[in-house]
N, C-alpha and C positions, 0 to 999 in steps of 0.2 A: 684168789685169782689175780694173775699178773697180766698187765697189757704192755705192749711195746710201744714206745714212742721214739721214733728214729732208732738209734742204737742203744736206748736205755730201757729198762724194764721197770714199770711202776711196781711198787710194792717193796722197793729197797730204798732206804733213805738217801736223799741226794741233796746236794747244796743248791741254793737258789740259782746260781750260775748254770749248774748242769740242767736244771729244770727248764730255764728260759732257753737254753741252747738247744735242748731236745725238741721243744715245741715253743718257739717264740710267740708270745702273745701278741696279736695284732688286731685291728679292726676287723670284725666279722662282716662279710659282704654277701654271704649266701646261706641258705639253709643247710648245705652240706658242710660248710665251715662251722656252723652252729652245732651241728650234730657231732662232728669230730671234737669240738672243744667240750661239749657236754659230756662226751665219753671220757675225756680225760678228767673232768670234774668228778664224774661218777667214780672213776677208778681211784682217785685220791680219797673220796669220801668213804670208799669201801674199806680203807685201811683202818686198823684198830687204832693207831695213834699216828699223829703227824708231827714232824719236826717243825720248828718255827719257820724255817725256809719253805717247807711245804704248805703250811697255812698261808704264809704270804703270797706264794705263787696261786694258790687256790683262790685267795681274795682277789688277786689281779684278774684271774680268769672270770671270776664271778662279775667283776666290773665290766669286762668286755662283753660278756653275754647279756648283761643288764642293759648295756647301751643299745645293742642290736635289738633286743626285745622292745625297748622304749621306742625305737624308731620304727619298728615294723609291726608291733602289736600294740598299738596305743590303747590305753584304757580310758574310757570315757569318764569324765568327772560327774559322778553320780552322787547325789546327796539327798537327805531327807526322805520324803515319801517315795521318790523314785528309787532309792536305794532299798528302802523297806520292801518294796514290791519285788525287786530283783532277789533280794535275800529270801523272801517267802517263795518265789518260783524255784530258786536253786535248791531249797530245802523241802520242796513239795508241802508247804504249809498253806492252810486256808485261813481267812480271816478269823474264824472261830478259834483257831489255835492261839490267838492273841488275847483271848477273853481275860486270862489272869493279869494282863498288863492294862487293858482298857475297861474292863469290868461291864461294859455295855456295848451292845451291838450297834446302836445309834452312833456312838462315839467312833467306833471303828469305821463305820460307813462314812461318816463326816470326814474323818481324817483322810481316807482313801480317795474320796471325791474332792479332797483338798478345800472343803468348806471350813475346816478348822486346822489350825496348826498343831504340831506336837508341842506339848508343854514340857518343862524341864523334868518333871517327874516321870512322864511317859518316856522321854529320851533316856533317861537313867535306867529305867526298866528295860527298854529295848536293848541298850548297850549291854547289860548283864545277860539278857536272854540270848543275844546273838554273839556275845563275846567279842565285841567290837568297841572302838573308842566312842564315847558319846558325841564327839565332834563330827563324826561322819553323818549324823543326822541334823547337823547345823549347816546351812548353805553358805554362810559367810566365813567359814574356817578352811 
């Protein structure tokens, strides 16, 4: 699949100058600009191989998109038990699904009601279970 950008067709190797000339990267200010930029990124990613110039251009477009998303779609800082609850909701898990980690329903209940903090062993097991860094379960990191 090829896409036209100005008078250039994606899918054929181009120099960095040609890429930035055909679609100059700039600060994204609207959802429409975001969609256009994401389409160009997708077109580049659909190619089997990228030249160094195409990879550099792709990286630059990614930074521009990332900046827009950070400004317009802020992600709340969620840690510890709050994050655990969000992960469980997203994955449709019930507290009983964590029995291999906590081994006792009372402990699970105490942790979810924040009567007890997570200990290091539980954090390690949770990070392995959810495939996330253990630091996301620690509030001060």
